[in-house]
N, C-alpha and C positions, 0 to 999 in steps of 0.2 A: 562805462564802456568795458572795463575789465570783466565785470560780471557778465555781461552778454557774451563776451568772448569765452569765458569759462564755461557758460551754459552750452554754447555751440560745441565746444570740445567735449563736454560730458555726453551730449546726445549722439554726436556723430563719431566720436573718437578721432577726430581730425582737428589740428589746430590751424586756425586761418593763416597764421604767419608761416607755418611749415606744413602745407597741405599733404606732404608725402612722407612726413617724418614718423608717423605711427602706422604699422602694418595693420591691416584688416584681415579678417578670416577669409580664406579663399577656398576654392574647390579642393585644392591640394590638401589643406587642413582636414576637410571632410573624408578625403580618401585615407589619410593617416589614421583617423579614428576607425574607419571601416576596416582597414588592414589589421588594426589591433584586435578588433572583434574577430575577424577571420583567423588570425594567428592563434587566438585563444581556442577557437573550435577546432582548427586543424591540429593543434597540440594535443587536444583531448582525444581526437579520433586516432592519431598515430599512437598515442600512449595505450588506450584502452581497446582499440579496434581488434588487436589479435586475441583479446580475451573473450570477445563476443562470438558465440558459436550458433550454428544451425542445428536444430534437433529434429531428426526425422523419426517418426514412429509408425509402426504397423499395429493395428488393433484387430483383435480376433473376437468378435461378439457372437451371441447366439443366433443373430440374423445377419443378412447381407448388409442391412442398413446400419448395424452396429459395428461391422467390420470395415476395414479400409486403411487408408494412409493419412497421416496428418504431419504437420510441420510447424515449427515455432522457433523462437530464439531463446538463448540463455547466456549466462555469463559465468566464466570460470572463477571460482573464489578461493581455490587452493591449488598449489602446484601439483599436488598428487591427484588432482582429477575430480574434485567436487564441483558440480555445476548447479547453479540456482536458476530455476525457470518457473513457469506457471503450472499449476496442477492441471488446468484444462488442456495444456499441450500434451502431457504424457499420461493422462488419465485412461486407463484401460489398455495401455500399451502392452504388446507381447514382445516386441523387438524395438530397441532404441538404437539410434546411430547419431553420433555427434560429429559435426563437420567444422573444421576451422578454416579461417580465411586463407591459409597457405595451401589449401586443397587436401590436406590430410583428414582422414575419416577413422573414427574410433568406435568400436562397439561400447555400449554402456548399459548400466542396469539402473532401475529406479530404486533409490535408497528409501524414500518415503514421500508421501503426498500429504498436504493439508488443505482440503476443500474450503475450509472456513476462512482461509486467507488467500486462496487460489495460489499457493506456493508449492513447489516441489523441489527436491534435490535428486540429481542423478549423478552416478559415479562413472567416469571414463576410465576404461582399463588401460591406463597409461600414466606416465609421469613427466616431470619437468616441464609442465604446461605453463603458459603465460597467465597469471592470475591478476585480477583486478583488485584494487584497494577499496575497502569498505569505508564509507564515511560516517557522518552522524547527521541523521535526518532532523534531530531536534534543533539544529542550528540553522535550519532553512528559514528564509524570509520571503514574504510575498514580493514579487518583482524581481527575484533573483534569476539570473541566467541558468537554464538547464539544457542539457543535450541528451537526446535519446539515440541510442544505436541499436540497430537490429541486424540479424544475419539470416534472412529468410531462405537464401540459396546455398550458403555454405562457401561461397567464393568471393563475396564482396559485402561490405557494410553498407546499410542505408542509414542516413543521418538526418535528424530533425532538430531544430533548435527552437527555443521559446522561453517563456518565463513561468515561474510559479504563480498561478493565478489565485490559489487559495490553499489554506492548510486547515487540518482538522476536520476534513469532510468524512462523511460515513458512506460507504458503498457496500451494498449487499451482494455477497458472493453467490455462486451458483447453488450452494448448499442452503442458501436462505439466511445465513448468519451475517451479522453486521461486521464489516472491516472497519476498524476505527482508525482516525488519524490519517486518512488517505490524502495523498498529495494530488491536487488538481493543477493541471498546467494547460497551456495552449499549444503544446507541442504536437505536431501532426504524426500520428502512428501509422506507419505503412502496413499493409497486409503481411502477416508472418512475423511482426516485430513483437508480438506478445511473448513475455519472458525475458526480453532484453533489458539492459540497465538504463536508468535515468541517472544522469551524472552532473556534478557540478563543474564549475569552470577549471577546477584543478584535476579533474579526471577521477574523482572519487564516486563510487556508487552510492547514491542517496535514496534510491527507489527501484522497484521492479515493475516495469510497465505491464498493466494487467487488463485495461479495458478502455474502450473509446465509445462515447455515446454518438452514434450516427445521426446525421441531420441536426447536429447541435454545435455547429461552427468549430469542430475540431477539439472539443473538450475531452481531455485525456486524464486518465487516473493511474497512479503508481502506489503500490504498497511501500510504506516507508522502510527503509533498510533497518532501522531500530526494531521494528516488528519482525522483520525477516531474521535478524540475528538469533532471536529467541526460537523461532520456528526451526531454523537451521540446526541449532543445538539439540532440539528435541528430536528431530528426524535422523540426525547422524548418530546420536547415542541410543535412541530407543526405537527408531523406525516409524514413529508416529508422534503426534502432539497430544500430550495428556492435558485435558481440560476438566474442571470441575463442573458437575451438573447435579440438578436437584431431582430429576425424575418426574417432571410434571409438564403438562401442557397448559398454556394460559393465554389470556387475551387482555388487551388494554380496555379498561371500562371506566367511563366517567363516574365521578361521585358527586352527590348533591351537596349543595352549599351548607346545608345543615349538618351533614356528616363531617364535612371538612372543618366546620367551626368547632363541633363538639370534640373532635379528636385533635384539633389544632394542627391541621395538615396544611403544608405549603403548596401541594400539588392539587389539581382539579381532577386527577384521574388516579387509578390504582391498577394493580395487576390481579385479575380474577382467576383463580385456579379453576381450570376446566375439567381436567382428569388427572389422575395420579397413576404412575407406573406401579404395577403390582410389585410389592416388596421393594420399591424404590426408596431412595434417601428421604424424600418429602413424606411419603406415606408412613414410613417407619417412625418418623419424628412426630406424627400426629396431625399433619396438615389434612384438611378436608376440602372436598369440592365446594366451590362458591366462596372459599376464603379470599379475602382481599389482602394481598401483600403490598404494603406501603413502605417498607424499608428493609434493607439487607445490610447487616453489619453496621447498623446506625446511620446508613446513608439512604435518603429518600429514593424510592423508586416510583415512577409514574407510568412506565411503559415496559413492555417485554424486553426491548433493547436495553433498558437501564439495568435489568437483571443480568443480561449478558455482559454488560460493561463491568458491573460490580464483581462478577465471577471471573472476569478475565484474568485477574492477578491472584486468584485463590488456587492454591495447589489441590489437586484431587485428594480427598481423604481428610480435608481440614474442616473443622466445625465453623459454621456461620450462623449468625442470629437473624431470624426473620421476624419482622414486626407485622402481625396479621390482625385484620379486623374480621370478627366473626359476630355477626349481629350487632348488638350494642356493646360488645366487649373487645378490648385489645389484648392480644396475647403475644408474648415473646417466646419463640419456638426455636430451639437449637437444632439445626440439621447438619449432619456429617455428610459432606458432599461425596458423590460417587465419582467415578472416572469415565469419560467418554472420549 
């Protein structure tokens, strides 16, 4: 009998002898949980909201179509007026104005842009501004709560919440270059929110919102702040991002199984050299058209994007070793990278 009583108490949470002695979860408990979530979001908005700005630009192009006005969001990252935003927000801008949520407006200038990551830094001509805290995107986990804030109008913030859906995604920028380790979330981005911050529950910037795939159930992408840190330092100190390049155009090409076995290659494709820049690094080093690049600095490459990845952490002017197949021979060719 005692066993049956114990079973009833385990399943229902109620003792037959004391039917009201054990409290059960009520709607009030659910409201408490909801309030905790709401408090977390409200706290982040109150903390970071003043740092999120509206960026208005005027563009003067060679034609009426290229000229016009644009707007986006950004986030203040230093009290002396450096603002991080998207490249496509300020690209081609002749005049830039930054508006804060308190209604104040400041003229600004473009410090530098990086189309390869769709990031840009502008400088507000003012000081004592509310700056957001930068976090560490390497600590993100799938399922983690994230909050996106934008400021499309300059007088109020728009807020969206969601979770990290995936990490390590690749997203191709407007320049055609692959942006690595992009953060994918289900946060709904409102029009004009490009360039605004993606935040963790403590109000730290862990990404910059850069794109949304329309007709894809609100999938959004953000450039991780760890990538942005390096871009910021390059733009602030040099006005541009220095990247190593080889001076060649190439395409991914499948290789036959016999070639793969003969050269003991792990990949089923290689990077075929299409053309070489005249007097470029690759041509000076002795590369030829139709060469198949199968490794860079000892790391296998199977696609053009692999070469971009391998060069991403190589400083311009540094030597790299390319492993190249030419006919039935394997060659190791040292190339001193150029700067682009």
